[in-house]
N, C-alpha and C positions, 0 to 999 in steps of 0.2 A: 755240221749236226755234232761232232766232239767239240767243237768250240763253244757251244752253248752250253752243252751239259759242265765243260770245265767251267764257265761263266757263273751257271747257276751253283754249283760246288764251291766255288768260290763266296758268292754275296753272302750265300744264305750262314754260315758261319759269321760273317762280317755284321749282317742284320741282327742275329742273334746276339752278337756281341753287345755292340749298339744298346739292344732292347735291355739287356742288363745292366747296362750301364748305369742308365737313363733310370730304371726302376728302382735302381741302387740306391741313388742319389734322394734326399729327402732335404727338406726347407722348414724349420721350426722356428717361429714366430717369436716377438719379444712377450707376446703374452701367451707364451705356453711353454711347458718341459715336457721331454720323450723320457721315454722307459722303452730299451731295446731289450725284446725277446730273441731269442735264437733255439728254434727246436722245441718251442713253449718254455724254456727256463728264462728267467730275468737274468739279462746279459751286461746293459751300463744304463746310466743317466744323461741323455741330452741336453744339453744348454742350447739356448736360440744360436739358431746358424745354421748350415748344409751341414748335412752326417753322411753317412755311407757304410749301405747296409749289404749284406751277402745275401745276394740276389737267391731266390726261392730257401731261404736258411733264416734270413733275419726277418723280426717282425716288430714296426713302431708303434706305441700308443701314444698319441698325442696328449697331453693334459691342460685344460684350460686352468690358469691361475689367479684370472679376473674377479672381482666380486659379483657375484650371482646374487639374485633373489628366489626364494622359492614363495610361492603363497600357501598358506597354512587353509584348507578347506574351513567352511565355514560349517559350524557346529552349535547346536543348543546344549548349554550348560546349566545345571541347577543350581544356586547357589545356598546359602545355610540356612538361607529363613525360607525357603522351597519358592525360589522365584525362576523361572528359565530363562536365562539370558542368550540370544546369539554374537557368536564370538566371531570374530572372522581378523586373524592374523597375516603376518609377512613376517620371515626370517632371512637375512641379508647373509651370506656367507662366503669365503673365497678357500680356496687350497693353497694351503702355505707352498714355498715356492722351493724348499731346500728337498734335498734327494729324498730323507726317508718321510717326510710328510707324502710329497707325489704317490712314493709306491705305497705307502698304508689308505691314499684315498681308491689306490685301484685292487690291491691283494686282501686287504683289512675289511671291507664292506660294499657290500654288492647295492649298487644305486643308491648314495647317500641322498640323493634330492630326496625320493621316494619315501626316506627313513626318516631325511630331516621332517617333512611333513607330520610322517605319523607320530614321533614323539613329541613335537609341538602339540596337536590335538592333546594327547596324555596328559601333559605338565600342564597347560590349560584348566584341563578340567579338574586339574588337582589343585592348583592356586587359585581358582575361583569357588571353587566349591568348599572352601574354606571361609567365605567372605558372604555378610551380606550385602544385597544388592546395592543398597545406597553407597557403601565401603568401595565396593566394588567399580562402580561408575565414576569413582571420584578418585581412584587410586590407579590409573593408566600407568604413571611411570615405574611404581611400585612393581605391579603385575608382569612389566616389559624385563625392568631387572632380573627379575626372580626367573623369567621364561629364558632368559639368556646365560642366567648364572647354570642354570639345571641344562639348559643345550652344552655349552660349554665342556659340563664334568660327564655328559655321556659320549660327546663326540671327540672329547681328547686324543683317544685313539683311533681315529679316523683321516688325520692330516688333515684337517680343514681347522678354519679359526672363524667362530658367529661372530660377526663382527656388529650387528644388534640385531632386535626382535621388537616388533612395533607392531601392538592393538588395534587395526584398521578400523571394528566397528565393536561395540558394545548396546545390543541394542536389546531392551527388556522388551515383555509384550506391549502390543496397541492398547488394551484394556489400563494395563498399569502404567503407559505414559500417559492416558489422559489423565488419569489419578494424580500421577504425578505434576502435570503442566497446574491442575487446578488448585494442588496445596501451593505450588512455587508460587501462582498469581496471587491467593490469599495472603501469604506470604510476605512479600511483595507490599501487598493494600498494608498489611499493619506494620510493617518495618517505614513504609511514606507516612502513615498516619503515628507511628511514633516519630518520625523527624518531626512531622509538622508540628506535632506538639512540645516538642524539644526546642522546636525553633519558637515558639510561643511566647513558652516558657522565658526561654532569653531576652524574649522583648521584653515581656513584661520587667522581665528582672532589671535590665537596663532602663525601664519608665521609672521602675522605684527607685534605682539608683538615683537617676536622674532630679526626682522630686527630690530626696534625700539631700542631695548637693546644693539643690536650690535653696531647700530649706535651712539647711546649713550655712548658704550664702546671707540667705536674709538676715538669720539670728546674728550671723558675723558682723552683717553692718547694723544691724540695731544696739549690738553692745558696742559697737566701735563710736556710732553716732551719740549713743548714751554717755560713753567716755567725753567724747567731745564735748557735748553740751555739760556735761560735769565741771570739766575742766575748765570751760568756759566760765559756767556762773563761780566756780571761783576763782578764778580771776578776777570778774567786776565786781565781787564780793571783797575779795584783796585789795580793787582798785577803788571801791567806794571808804573799803575803812581806812585804805592809804591817807585817801584826799580828807575823811572826817578827822582822821588824825593830824592830818596839816591845818583844817581848818582851825581844828583844835589849839593847836600850838600857839598858830596864828591870833586868834581870838586872844589866848593867853598872853601872848606875847608883844601885839601891838594893840590891842582894844583890850588892856587891861581892866578901863574903868567904862567900857561901852560897848560892851558884848550884849546888852539887851535892845543899844541902836542899833547894833552891826544886823543881829537877827531878823529884826524889825524891818531894814533896809533890803534883806536878802529876800525875804517871803514878797515885799512892795515889787521887786525886779521879777521874781518869778511868773508872779500876778499879771504884771506889767505884760512881758514876753508871753503869757497865754490870753491877752486881751479879753482880762477878767475886770470885772466891775468891782468896785470897792466902797464899801459903804462904814464910814468912820465917823463919828462923832463929829459935830458941827464946832468949828472953830480950833480941831487939834490937827486936821489932814498937813497943811504944810507943814509944821513940827515933825511929824512922822515921816515925811519924806524927806529932805532936807538935802542931799546930793543929786535925786535922781527925778527933783523937777522936770528938767526936760522930759523926759520920758513918760511923764504923766499926762492923761488926758483928762484935762479939768472936766471937760463934757462928760466922762464917764463916772465922777465921781457924784454922788448922790449924796447931798447934804441929812442929815439927818437932825430936826430939831432937839434940842434937851427938853426931857420931859420936865413941865410944870407942876409945881406943886401943888397937889389939890387942894382946894377951899373945903374947909368943915361947916357943911351946911348947918344952919344952927335949928334945932328944931323948936318950932312953935313952943310956946308956954302958953298953957290953959290958965286962963286967968278965973 
């Protein structure tokens, strides 16, 4: 009996010591930082790894330093032009990993997630309330930037960093959306009509330019053709003049005393080439033909008898 009591007396302290050692060991993950409090007072800052606490005296607070998201409750915001819009947003933030920031997130603010939500809704009312509905609906990047800037200013002492703020939804009333859709449809139809008119005008302008180009081409062709005919006519005229000049020189040089005879021969030769019938006085054809007798078809020459002198009729005398 005494042995059992002694065994129990030895085992109990050992169990208490083991329990105290086990409960005093704490593991801090890489995504966390620790704050150790001793008897309600801040004692030290704990990095990731194993840390040993004083049993029944020390207490550790683990703080997550990864990026987190907190949704902003949906609310109706009235714009400057008296339109109610439903706004839904989300804010991404994280606690800074340094000791001062981790301490500030625990000792300077109570439940910063809830306060970020409330603060975001207040800021959104101020931002969107100063905009018209159409401007607010097309200015989400501006609203996001202003919301983040305002949250950064308000939370700078909380030890947290606002990573980004995003508008999830910005919805006008149902009736207004139908009206906007009708206006948008009409505007699209107007733009389509304007584009069609511009295309038709461009096509007409192209056809006009093409017609002008064709007319210019025909005009230029006519001018060139007229200039060519003019040049040809001048060349022919110059050739005829030169030929006439040469003929005259030949007549003057070689046929000085027989120019009339040469001209008669030239006329007869031209007539024979055109198969023309020649009528000459009887008895004078051979003397005019001269050396062109072999080209003359006598069957084509029609002799004309010389006119007979008319005999004067004697009037009867009345006896």
